[in-house]
C-alpha positions in Angstrom: -61.7 26.3 -35.3 -59.6 23.8 -34.1 -59.9 19.8 -34.1 -59.6 20.0 -29.8 -58.2 17.8 -27.9 -57.5 18.4 -24.6 -54.4 21.6 -23.7 -51.8 20.0 -21.2 -50.7 23.8 -21.3 -53.4 25.9 -19.6 -52.0 28.1 -17.4 -53.3 30.7 -14.7 -54.1 33.0 -16.7 -55.8 31.1 -19.1 -58.4 29.8 -15.9 -59.6 33.2 -15.2 -60.1 35.1 -12.2 -60.8 33.4 -9.2 -60.3 29.6 -9.8 -57.3 28.5 -7.5 -57.4 25.1 -9.7 -54.9 24.3 -13.1 -55.3 22.0 -15.5 -51.4 21.5 -16.3 -49.6 18.5 -18.1 -50.1 16.7 -14.7 -53.2 16.3 -12.0 -56.2 17.6 -13.8 -55.2 17.6 -17.5 -55.0 13.2 -17.0 -58.1 13.4 -14.4 -60.5 15.0 -17.3 -58.6 12.5 -19.7 -59.8 9.9 -17.8 -63.3 11.3 -17.5 -63.7 11.7 -21.1 -62.4 8.1 -21.9 -64.8 6.3 -18.7 -67.7 8.8 -19.8 -67.5 7.4 -23.5 -68.2 4.2 -22.3 -71.3 5.5 -21.4 -72.8 6.0 -24.8 -72.3 6.0 -28.5 -74.9 7.4 -29.3 -75.2 11.2 -28.2 -72.6 13.2 -28.6 -72.7 18.0 -29.2 -71.8 19.9 -31.7 -70.2 23.8 -31.5 -73.6 24.7 -31.8 -74.7 22.9 -29.0 -76.8 19.7 -28.2 -77.0 16.7 -31.0 -79.1 13.8 -30.1 -76.9 12.3 -33.3 -73.8 10.3 -32.5 -71.3 12.5 -32.9 -67.8 11.8 -32.0 -65.2 13.2 -29.5 -63.1 15.0 -31.7 -65.5 18.1 -33.1 -64.3 21.7 -33.9 -64.6 24.0 -30.8 -63.6 27.2 -30.5 -59.9 28.4 -29.3 -61.7 30.6 -26.5 -62.8 27.3 -25.4 -59.5 26.5 -23.7 -60.6 29.3 -21.0 -62.6 28.0 -18.3 -64.4 31.5 -18.7 -65.6 29.8 -22.5 -66.0 26.3 -21.4 -68.8 27.6 -18.6 -70.3 29.5 -20.5 -70.2 26.8 -23.3 -72.0 24.0 -20.5 -74.1 26.7 -19.2 -75.6 26.8 -22.7 -76.2 23.1 -23.4 -77.6 23.1 -19.9 -80.6 25.6 -20.5 -81.7 24.2 -23.4 -81.2 20.3 -22.2 -83.6 21.5 -18.9 -85.7 23.6 -21.0 -85.1 26.5 -19.0 -85.6 30.2 -20.5 -83.4 31.2 -23.0 -81.0 34.4 -21.5 -81.2 32.2 -17.9 -77.6 32.7 -16.3 -76.3 30.1 -13.9 -73.5 30.1 -11.2 -71.6 26.6 -11.0 -71.3 25.7 -6.7 -70.9 22.8 -4.3 -74.0 21.1 -4.7 -77.8 21.8 -3.7 -77.7 23.6 -0.9 -75.2 26.0 -2.5 -77.4 26.1 -5.3 -80.7 26.8 -3.4 -78.3 29.2 -1.6 -77.6 31.2 -4.7 -80.6 31.5 -6.2 -82.4 32.2 -3.1 -79.7 35.3 -2.6 -80.8 36.4 -6.0 -84.3 36.3 -4.8 -83.4 38.4 -2.1 -81.6 40.8 -4.3 -84.5 41.1 -6.6 -87.3 41.7 -4.1 -85.8 44.3 -1.9 -84.7 46.1 -5.0 -87.8 46.6 -5.9 -88.7 47.4 -2.4 -86.0 50.5 -2.9 -83.7 48.5 -0.2 -80.2 47.3 -1.1 -79.7 44.2 0.8 -76.0 43.5 0.2 -75.0 47.2 1.6 -77.3 47.4 4.4 -78.1 43.6 5.4 -81.6 42.8 6.7 -81.9 45.3 9.9 -84.6 47.1 9.1 -85.5 45.6 5.7 -88.8 45.1 4.6 -89.4 41.4 6.1 -89.8 38.8 3.0 -92.6 36.1 3.2 -91.5 32.7 2.5 -93.5 29.9 1.3 -92.6 26.3 1.2 -94.4 22.9 0.9 -94.7 20.5 4.1 -92.5 18.0 2.6 -89.8 20.6 1.9 -86.1 19.6 1.5 -83.8 20.3 4.5 -81.2 21.9 1.7 -83.6 24.8 1.6 -84.7 25.1 5.1 -80.5 25.5 5.7 -80.0 27.9 2.5 -83.0 30.6 4.3 -81.6 29.7 7.6 -78.2 31.1 6.2 -79.7 33.7 3.9 -81.5 35.3 7.5 -84.8 34.2 6.2 -84.8 31.3 8.7 -86.3 28.1 9.2 -89.2 28.5 11.6 -90.9 32.1 10.4 -91.7 30.2 6.7 -94.9 29.4 6.5 -95.6 25.4 5.2 -98.6 24.5 2.8 -100.1 21.1 3.3 -98.8 18.2 0.8 -100.6 15.5 -0.5 -100.4 11.7 0.0 -97.3 11.9 -2.5 -95.6 15.0 -0.9 -96.8 17.0 -3.2 -97.7 20.7 -2.5 -101.2 21.5 -2.7 -101.9 24.5 -4.5 -105.4 25.1 -3.9 -104.2 25.3 -0.3 -101.9 28.2 -1.2 -102.3 31.1 1.4 -103.1 34.7 0.0 -99.2 35.9 -0.7 -98.4 39.3 0.3 -94.8 40.7 -1.5 -92.2 41.0 -1.4 -92.7 37.1 -1.4 -90.9 33.6 -2.5 -92.8 31.2 -3.4 -90.6 27.8 -3.2 -91.3 24.8 -5.2 -89.9 21.0 -5.4 -89.2 19.0 -8.4 -88.6 15.7 -7.4 -89.4 14.4 -3.4 -86.4 12.9 -1.9 -88.6 9.8 -0.9 -91.5 9.5 -2.9 -89.8 11.4 -6.2 -93.0 13.3 -6.7 -93.2 17.0 -8.5 -95.3 20.1 -7.2 -97.7 21.4 -9.4 -95.3 23.9 -10.3 -97.4 25.5 -13.2 -100.6 26.4 -10.9 -98.0 27.4 -8.3 -96.4 29.6 -10.6 -99.7 31.4 -11.9 -100.7 32.2 -8.4 -97.3 33.2 -7.2 -96.6 35.9 -10.0 -99.8 37.4 -10.1 -99.5 38.6 -6.6 -96.1 39.3 -7.4 -93.8 36.5 -5.7 -90.6 35.2 -6.9 -90.6 31.4 -7.7 -88.3 29.1 -6.9 -87.6 25.5 -8.0 -85.7 23.2 -5.9 -85.1 20.4 -8.6 -81.9 18.9 -6.8 -82.7 15.4 -8.3 -85.7 16.3 -10.2 -85.0 19.0 -12.8 -82.7 16.4 -15.0 -86.2 14.8 -15.9 -86.7 17.5 -18.2 -84.0 15.7 -20.5 -86.4 12.9 -21.1 -89.3 13.0 -23.4 -91.5 10.8 -21.6 -91.1 12.2 -18.5 -90.9 15.9 -18.9 -94.8 16.6 -18.2 -93.2 15.9 -14.9 -92.1 19.3 -15.3 -95.0 20.9 -16.1 -94.5 24.7 -15.3 -91.6 24.4 -14.4 -90.1 26.9 -16.7 -92.2 29.5 -15.5 -90.1 30.0 -12.6 -87.7 33.0 -11.2 -85.2 30.5 -10.5 -84.0 26.6 -9.8 -81.1 25.0 -8.2 -79.9 20.9 -9.1 -77.1 19.0 -9.1 -75.2 17.9 -11.0 -73.3 15.0 -9.5 -77.2 13.7 -9.4 -78.3 12.0 -12.7 -75.4 13.6 -14.2 -73.1 11.7 -12.4 -70.0 14.0 -12.6 -68.2 13.7 -9.1 -69.4 15.6 -6.1 -68.6 19.0 -5.6 -71.0 20.1 -8.6 -74.0 22.1 -8.3 -75.9 24.5 -10.4 -78.1 28.0 -9.5 -80.2 29.0 -12.5 -81.4 32.5 -12.7 -83.9 33.9 -15.4 -82.2 37.5 -15.1 -79.1 36.6 -14.6 -78.1 40.1 -13.4 -80.0 39.6 -9.5 -77.2 36.6 -9.3 -74.5 38.8 -10.5 -75.7 41.3 -8.0 -76.0 39.2 -5.2 -72.9 37.2 -5.4 -70.2 39.8 -6.8 -67.8 41.8 -5.3 -64.9 44.6 -6.6 -61.3 45.3 -5.7 -57.9 46.8 -6.8 -56.9 43.8 -7.4 -59.2 41.9 -9.0 -58.9 43.0 -12.7 -62.3 42.7 -14.3 -62.6 42.4 -18.4 -65.2 42.3 -20.8 -66.3 38.5 -20.8 -68.1 36.8 -17.9 -66.3 36.0 -14.8 -67.3 32.9 -13.1 -66.9 34.3 -9.5 -69.4 36.8 -9.6 -72.3 34.1 -10.1 -71.2 32.0 -6.7 -70.3 32.8 -3.1 -66.6 31.4 -3.4 -64.1 33.9 -5.1 -61.3 31.2 -5.2 -63.2 27.8 -6.6 -62.3 25.0 -8.5 -63.2 24.9 -12.5 -66.6 22.9 -11.9 -67.4 23.4 -15.7 -64.8 21.1 -17.2 -66.5 18.1 -15.9 -69.9 19.3 -16.7 -68.9 20.2 -20.3 -67.8 16.5 -20.6 -70.4 14.8 -19.5 -72.6 16.7 -21.7 -70.7 16.2 -24.8 -70.5 13.0 -24.2 -74.0 12.1 -23.5 -75.6 14.4 -25.8 -79.3 15.3 -25.5 -80.2 11.7 -26.3 -77.2 9.2 -23.9 -78.8 12.0 -21.0 -82.5 10.8 -21.8 -81.1 7.3 -22.0 -79.8 7.3 -18.8 -82.7 8.6 -17.3 -85.2 6.5 -18.9 -83.0 3.5 -17.6 -82.9 4.5 -14.3 -86.6 5.3 -13.8 -87.2 1.7 -16.1 -85.0 0.0 -13.2 -87.2 1.9 -10.7 -90.7 0.3 -11.9 -89.0 -3.2 -11.9 -87.9 -2.8 -8.3 -91.9 -1.5 -7.5 -93.0 -4.1 -9.8 -91.6 -7.2 -8.4 -91.2 -6.0 -4.6 -95.6 -5.9 -5.0 -95.3 -9.3 -6.6 -93.8 -10.7 -4.0 -96.4 -9.2 -1.1 -94.7 -6.0 -0.3 -96.4 -2.6 0.2 -95.0 0.0 -2.5 -95.7 3.7 -0.5 -95.2 5.6 -3.3 -96.6 6.5 -7.1 -93.1 5.6 -8.9 -92.9 8.1 -11.7 -89.3 8.6 -11.8 -86.7 6.7 -10.2 -87.3 6.7 -6.4 -89.1 3.3 -5.1 -90.2 3.4 -1.3 -91.2 -0.1 0.0 -92.6 -1.4 3.8 -91.7 -4.7 4.6 -94.6 -5.4 7.0 -94.2 -3.6 10.4 -91.6 -0.7 11.1 -89.1 -3.2 13.0 -89.3 -5.8 10.2 -89.0 -2.8 7.7 -86.0 -1.6 9.7 -84.6 -5.1 9.9 -84.3 -5.8 6.1 -83.0 -3.0 5.0 -80.1 -3.9 7.9 -80.0 -7.6 6.9 -79.8 -6.1 2.5 -77.0 -3.6 3.4 -74.7 -6.7 5.0 -75.7 -8.9 2.5 -73.9 -6.8 0.0 -75.7 -7.7 -3.5 -77.1 -3.8 -3.6 -76.9 -0.9 -1.2 -80.5 0.5 0.0 -81.0 3.4 2.8 -83.9 3.5 5.0 -86.6 6.3 5.6 -89.2 7.4 7.1 -92.7 8.1 5.1 -95.8 9.4 6.1 -94.9 8.3 9.5 -94.0 4.7 8.6 -90.4 3.1 8.5 -89.8 2.7 4.8 -86.6 0.9 2.3 -86.0 3.5 0.2 -84.4 2.7 -3.5 -82.8 5.3 -5.6 -81.7 3.9 -8.8 -79.5 7.3 -10.1 -76.5 5.6 -11.8 -75.1 5.2 -15.3 -73.5 1.5 -14.6 -76.6 0.1 -13.1 -78.4 -2.7 -16.2 -81.3 -4.4 -15.9 -79.7 -7.3 -14.8 -78.3 -5.4 -11.6 -81.9 -4.8 -11.1 -82.9 -8.5 -11.1 -80.0 -9.3 -8.8 -80.9 -7.1 -6.8 -84.6 -7.6 -6.4 -84.1 -11.1 -5.9 -81.6 -10.3 -3.3 -83.9 -7.6 -1.5 -86.6 -10.4 -1.9 -84.8 -13.4 -0.4 -83.1 -11.3 2.7 -86.9 -10.4 3.5 -88.5 -13.4 2.8 -85.6 -15.1 5.5 -85.9 -12.0 8.2 -90.0 -12.6 8.3 -89.7 -16.4 8.2 -87.0 -15.8 11.2 -89.2 -14.1 13.4 -92.3 -15.5 12.8 
């Protein structure tokens, strides 16, 4: 064991097969040290020890195994922490990819492999021509990144079965069609507009009874598992077979950081790995056997740094603070006379300023005002301002200033056209 500091002398061999990025005395090493310094300012109450996450204050210098300095081992440490904090089954494997689109793609590729292998078909060798067709079931509010992944996998966007959603965008479990094998049922954890969660427990029960694979698109919502007061939203999600999320969302690491989790990692490895004479394989896990890319950067660095700094308590506090901010936006805008269109259970707020035309005008004016930035969307056929509170840096004071600015701008825009 050693008191770990970032090693400026890592070379190509230490990075492992498949990594093009190197941690050296210049560049990446400096970036990681800056990241650690910045992340340390987020909280001093959470930390981790060499056995995993811990909720109580640990410092930055902790005993860490020597093999930590190899990127393969670093990803394994980050993976172990992620599985624990997200409440996923022990033994779950993962690939560290570019974002939620590729996380969905990778996890669904594992599903395609597992289902067709069960049917006696080798999809990686023989392709989809002549293969048993896979039935794909999604909610009516499915995110476009999942549809893109299905298209890239040859499963199509138009041949999916859409299940009606309720007024918050949740898939209605009572409206699930009869499921015929082989099948994939896609659950959504955190609607991009409303923040709502599909009823995972009921869907998993029905899907597994029919022999289907259940995949969870949890780009944002999966992180709610880190917060005891929000974990109920994810009831039953741990029963799924695969999950996709974005570390560059609530973990607040830089862009280009998604994660594809699979309960039985051999299916992900079978879907993603290739072999060649020049690729020297060892006994340890090779990261590029679990991702679409062979040449890839060491994404585990930032994830490890964020989790090591925040710990379980810090992660929970960050998310809870954002959810509290969303609730305050909803409360203040409703009190000002504006219509809140969603049940604010997470960090998303949808607000309408009377007519669609006025709402769009208010959105533009708020953006031009510059106090905060809020985008527009369409929800259930109605124009809405979409407020998404997701940054570690957003304080209660920021929320109050932003709320006051939105109300001020809205009042001006509405009275100016009266």
